N, C-alpha and C positions, 0 to 999 in steps of 0.2 A: 313373302309377299310385303313389296317396301310399299306405304303407305300416305299421303299423305292428310292431316283435319285441320281443319280451320275450323274454331271455338272451342279446343280442347283446353277452356278453363271454364268453362259453361258448363253448367249441371248435367248435359247430357254428354257433353266431352269430354268431363272428368270419366263418367263411366264408363264410354267406351274407351276410351285412350289406355286406364287400367286394365280392360278387358284385354284388349289387341297386346300390351305387354305383356299380361299372364300367357298370351298365347304364341307369345317371340316373333311377332314378326315388326318390323322395321317398320319405327315410324318418323315421321317429318312433322312439324308441328308448326302453324300457321298462326300467329298469336297476333293482339293489339295491345296487349299489356302484359307484364311480368309478373301475374299472381298466382303462377304455375311453374315449376322445379322440379325436375327429373333426370335422371340418370342419365349417365353417359350415353346410355342403346338408343337414347329417344334426341333428333336436333332440332333446335328450336329456331325460328325465325319471325322477329319482331315486325309484324309491317300493320301499317295504318290505312286508312281510305284512301289518304292522300299519295301513298305511295307508291312507285315499282316496284313490282314485281321482279325479282333476277331470275333470269333464265334458267342459274343456277337450281332455284327453287325446284324445278319441274323434271332436275336432271332424273335419271334412276327410279324413275315413281311408276308405280301398277294403276294405283286406285287411288283416287280423290275422295273424303268423303268432304263434305260442306257442313258444317254445322253450324258458321259465324252468324248473326244476324244482329238485330237491334231488337230487343225486347219489344212486346205485344204492349201497348198500356193503354192508358183510360183516355176513350175518346174525348174529353174533357178539353185534352192538349191536343185535337187534334189537327190543328194547321203544324207545329211544331212535326208533331210523330209522322205527317204526310213529309214532311223536307226531308226526314231525316231516312224514311223507309226509302224514298224518291233515291237522295244521295247515296246510300248506301247499295243499293240496287246498281244505281251507273257507274258507281265508279271499282267497288271492292272485286263485289258478282263478275259483273262485267268481263274487269282485266284481269279473275281469276278463270276462269269459262276462259277466255282468247287464249291464255299461256297456258290451257293444259291442253286445247284443241292443237295448238301448234306445236304440241311435244309428243312424246310417245307415250302420255298418259293412253292406258287402255279403256276404262272407266270411271266414269262421275258419277257418284252417287249426291241427292240432293236432298237433304231434309227441309221439306215443305209443312205445308200444314194443312187440314181440313178443311179450314175458313176457306181454304180457295173455292171446294163446293156448295160453303153456307156455311152460317152461323144457325140454325133451323132445320129439321128434316121430319117432316111426316111420315116419307119411309125410308129405311136406309140409305146412306148416301153407297154408291158403287164407283170404278173407276171411268164409265163411261158418260156419266152424268155429266149435262152442263156446265163447265164451272161460272159461280154465281159469289166471288170474293165480294164481303158487303162491308170490310174496313181496312182502312189503307196498309195495315199488317199485310192482310192477305191477298188485298190488290199486287205487291211487292213482289210477295212469296210466285203468285200465277203471273208476273213479268220476268220470274227469273225464271221459271218453269219453261215459259218459251223460248227465252231466251238461247238457256240449253239444249234444248231440244232445235233450235235450228244450228248452232253453231254445231252440233254434232252431226248433223245432215250433211254439212261440208268436210266434212274430218273422217277418221279412219276411230275417233273416240266415241263409246255409246254411254249412255244415259242409263240412270237409275233413279227416278221420282218417287218419295216417300210421303205420306199425307199423313201425320198422325195424330192424335186429338190431344186432350189434356195427358200429359204425362207426368206420373206418378211414383216418386220414391223415396229414400234415405235423402236428407238438404233438399227437396223437391222446394223451389220458389214459387213465388205467386201465391195463387190465390189455395191451392191444396195444401200448403201449409198454414196456411190461418185455421183449415178444418183442423190439421195437427195440434195447432195450437193450444185449438179451442177443447178439443180431447185429452189433452198433456194438460189442462188447468188445473191450480188448484183447487179451481172453484167450479160446481157442475152448471155449468150457467146453461140455462134455459133457451131455449132457439124455437122460434114462428116455424120450422119447416117439418110438421109433423104429418103430411098429408099430401106428399109433392109425388103426384102420379106421373111425373113425365119419365124418358129414358136416355140417357146418356151414354156413350160409349168411352172409354177410359184406358190407358197400356201406362201399365208398368214399365220403367225402366230396365229393367230385367229382361222382361219380352223384346220391349225397343232395340235393346241393344242386339239380343240374339238374331233378329229379322235383319236389322244392318249387317250383321257380321255375317250373315246366310248369301245375303247380296253380294256381301265385295267377290266370291266365289262361285253364285250359281250362272250357269250362262244362260240360262232360260231368261233371266232376270232382266236380261239386254236389251236395253228400248221400252221399257215398261214402264208403268205408275203403276203405284200401290196403296192401299187405304188399307192399315191395320189397326188393331185394336185389342184387345183382353177379353170382350164378349160384345154381345149384341148391346146392351144397354144396360145402365141401371138408375134406380129412380134417387132422386138428391138426397128424397129422407131414408134409403134401406142403404145411402152411400155411408152415410152420417151416422145412423146405428152400427153399421159392422166396423166403423174407424173406433167409436167410442167402445166395442167391444173385444176388438184389438190391443186396446189402450187398459182392458179390464173398470171400464166404467161402464156405465148406465144411461145411457141419453137423456135428459129430461127435452122436449120435443111439445112443443103442443101446436093446435092445429089454428092456422089465420086462413081465409078466402086466399086463392093465388091470384086470383086478378085483384085484389085489395096488397095484396104484396108488390106484384108487379108495377102499381102505380106507388106508392108510394118508392121503391126502389126506383123509378124514374125518377118522381121527382125531387130525389137529394144526387139526382147524376150519376147515378148506376145502373143505365138500358143496360148497359152489355151483362154486367152480372145479376142484371132481371132473367137477361134470354140464360142465362149459365146454370143460375139456379132451378128455371121454371120450366125452361124448356126444352126440347128434345132433339136429340142429334144423336142419331145412330149412324155405325157403319158395318157396311158386310163385307166382311173378310174372306168371302169364297173367290176369289181369285187369287188371293196369296196361296190360301190352300187347296186349289184345285192346280195353279202351276208348279208352285214350288213344295208344295208338301209342306207347308209351315200351319203349326197351331200354338197358341199361348202357350209356353213351358210353366207358368208358374202363375197361379190363381193369385184369386185378390185378396182374399182372408190370407194366404200364404204369408204375402207380399205385406201386408199391411201389420203383422204380425212381425216381421221382421226390423219394420220401420217401428213400430214402438219400443221393439227390445233395444234398436239405436237409441233411444230418448230415455230410455232408464239410463242406458251407460254416461251419458252426458252429465 
């Protein structure tokens, strides 16, 4: 299979590229920097948002996996973020979709975000829920989804849209990396999250890569949107405890009322962080399970143990 991957230098892109190389697929990488170097078996194109995509970029490609994007940032820089997300959607993503639809590409897999559904849920999100993007990042993802669907209707190319929640794994960036650094710290730092009763779905990089790989070949995934995660949900308190156990630590978590924590974090400009730490966001993966016979292969504890082992080797 000839596969074009964007965002191959990112956290998910590196893992997916390595996995597909091991499966002997022919890869072509579309990069915006020179951070990543592979053997001759992988073609690489260096293109930024303002560049035109050469027609030969799509020659011989069967499937495109679009991972590239601007990393989600805190809302304190929302005006700057909004312009960045809009420009990326209107230039890079649109040109990529248009070029693919005018070529012989048969499938376009787009990694979107559960943020398209919303940032909190009182019941598990499903694919048929009305989209409710709550920040500029999620809005940009949703606009890209609609653009992709529109172009596929007028071409022979089909789409697969995947909306994952927080992705974790070895070398993960962002908020999850803070948890790992806390668990691996030389000091057993107490945290005020001893009684958080929320439920949040997450997904390991291994399970996400497994699902993306399935969607490359699975005919039943044609023109479908999927929500995927490891499980129905885990509380912030339970997650912190299980991460600590994986690192061989005994967590010190003390109780502070959730309402006070929320007000405190919001006051200091961490409203989105407060929503993630205290709010619930669950995903119903029954569509992926029933339509594609997919279930997460790797448990949370298994993945956390692998992460802790990688930290010990550093």
